[in-house]
Each structure stands twice: as C-alpha cells, then as structure tokens.
N, C-alpha and C positions, 0 to 999 in steps of 0.2 A: 823766766818770765822776760817778755819782750821790753826793751826799753820804752818808757812812756814819754817820749819827746814831744808828742802832740797832745798831751793831757790838757783838757780845757779848750783845745781848739776845735773848730768847726771847718770841715772839708766839704766842698760841693763837687761832685764828680759827673760830668756829661759823659755818656757813653760808657757807663759802669756795668753793663750787663755781661760784658764778655772781654776777652783780651787784655790788652794794656790797661783799659779802664778798671775792669775788675781787680786786676793785680794791684793797682794803685789804691783802690778802695780797701783792699785787704791790708796793704801796708799802713794806710792812714789809721785804720781801726786797730791794728795790732800796736801801733804807736800811741793808742789812747785817744785819737781824735773821734769826735762824733761826726758821722759821714752821712751826708744826704746824697743818695745815688739816683741818677736820672738816666733813662733810656726810653726809646720806643718799644724795645723788646721786653715785654711784660714777664714772660717765663724767665728769660735770662736774668731780669732784675730781681725776680722773686729768688732765684737760684744764688745770686750774689748775696741777697739778704740772708737766706739760710745759712750760708757759708760764714758770714760775719757773726751771726747770732751763735752758731756752733762753736766758735772760737771765743765767746765771750764779749764781742765788740758791740758798740751801739751804732745803729744805722737805720735809715727810712729810706724807702723807695718812693719816688714820684715819676710817673710815666709822663714824659713830655718829648715833644717834637722840637729840637732846637731851631728849626727853620720857621716857627710860628712865634711871633713876638708875644701875643698874649700868654702862650704856654711858657716861654722862659720868664717873663715877668711873674708869672704866678709861681713858677718853680723857685726863683729867688725869693719871693715872698713867703713861700711855705718854709724855706730854710730859716729865714730870719724870725719867723713867727715860732717855730720850733726851738730855736737856739739862741736868738737875739743878737747873733753877730756872724761874720763870715771871715775866716782867716785864710783859707786857701780856696782857690778855684781851678780845677783842672777841666778845661774845654777840649775834651777828648772826643766827642761824638764826631763820627764821619762814615761816609759810605763810598763804595767804589763805583757804583753803577754797573751797567751792562757793558761787556767787553764788545768792542767792534774793531774790524781789521783796519780800518782807516777813518779819518775824520769825517770824510763825506757820509759815511754809513751811520755815524753816530746819531741816535734819536734825539731831537731837541728836548723832549719831555725828561729824558734821563740827564741831559746836561744841566737842565733847569733844576731838577731834583738834587743831583750832586753839588752845584753851586749853592743851592739854598740850604743844605745842611752843612757842607764843608767850609763855606766862605760866610755866608750870611748868618749861620748859626753862630760862628765864632764871635761875629760882630755883635749880634744880638745878646749872647751871653756877657760879653765884656760891658755892652751898653748898660745891662741891669746890674752887673756885679760892681763895677766901679764906683757909682755914686755911694754906695755903702761901704766900699773899702776907703773912700776918701773921707767919709764921716767918722770913720774908725781911726784915721791916721795912717792908714796903709795896710797892705796885706800882700799875698803872693797869689799870682795867676800864672798858669801855664796853658799852652796849647800843644797839641801833638801835630807834629809836620806829617804829612802825608807820606807814608814810606814806600808804597808800591801802587799799583793800579794802573788805570788807562787814561784815556784823553782828559776828560774833565778833572779826574782825580789828580792826575800828574800836573795839570795846569795850575792847580791850587798850591801846591807845595810852597812855592817861594812866595806867593802871595800871602799865606798864613804866616810864614816866618816875618815878612815885612810888616805885616798888620801888628804882630806881637812886638817887634822892635820899635815900631812908632808908637804904640800905646805906652811902652815903657818910658820912651824918652819925653813924653809930654809932661810929666810931673815926676821926675826922678827922685826927688826928695821923700816921696811917699812909698816907694817901692823898694823892697830889699832886692829884688832881682826878678823882673819878668823873664821867664824862660820857656824852653819847649823841650818836650821829652823825645827821646829818640831810642834806637836800639841799645844805647850805651847807659841810659839812666837805669836807676835800681827798679823803677816800676815795670820797666820793659823786659828786665832780666828776671824778674820774679816768677 
C-alpha cells in the first residue's frame, strides 16, 4: 500500500488530462489526497478520472479553460464547495501553439492563445487560489515551467518562473515553498 502522506489534503491540478499533470494527479491520489482535476480536454480528463477510480483514489473533474477568469473562479469555487479547503495547487495547464519557422510568420491569434493559457492562466489560477490559501494560513502552489516548444511557448518560460518566485516572496511566512516542476521532479518522472 502506498504511503498516505497526503491523507486529508486537497489538491487542485490544472492540465491534469495528460502528461505531467496526469502523473501528478495519480501521485496525489495514491498519496491519499482528494484531487480536483481540471483541463479543457474532456476525454483526457475522463481517462484520468477512470485511472484514479481504478486505483481506489478520490478525484473529481472540472472542464475549465484557465485563460477565462470566470471559469477559473468557478473551478476554485467548486473545489472549495466539494472539499472545504485547498492544500495544493499545481498550475500545470499549458499549450505550445502552432510551429512557425520564424517570428514574422507566427500568427497573432496563436500568440494570444498561448499567452492567454500559459501566462494569464497561471496568474488567474494564483489570483483565485491565493486568497483561500491565505485564509487557511498557507498552502503549497507550483507551476510547470515550459520545457519545450516554439516562439510564444519559449518566451513564457522565464516569465512563469519569475511570476512564481515573485508570488512566493510576497508573503513568505505563509508558504512552505512555492516551486516549479521540471523533468527532475517526481511528477515528471512518474
């Protein structure tokens, strides 16, 4: 039986329908956490739910686009309504966008969508997670730095890192450690 180090805890994972997000959902659930999984990919989210239930874990799925403020607010609200608190938030949702051979050929619509999900989405998630975490006296939040990709995707990598570091320094007494997942974290290796 897996160690239940997250027993009684609630984790909110954005981008949990595949990849690193799904792996982290599985690790949280195996560790005993109740997990709220969110993604725009309904079928992938349902598959993540099936895997969690098959392993005896507890999770719920909320389809949400992190670039839309009302959807993020509703997502966090649903997590709180279901479980009453929020102990972990993994702001993992991200997209690459279309590949272009050079910056001049990159479509503005793709740039806006990538920025909306990968940068604005992280900000919106933290905007709605942080007030609850402060009311609770603190919690842990992580973002996934963008590991590969093209123009807009790469441009955001350092911005996401700086945003997470800035957020963590605002009220350090409330945070155990804001951090970022990478290829070397347990979720990425799962």
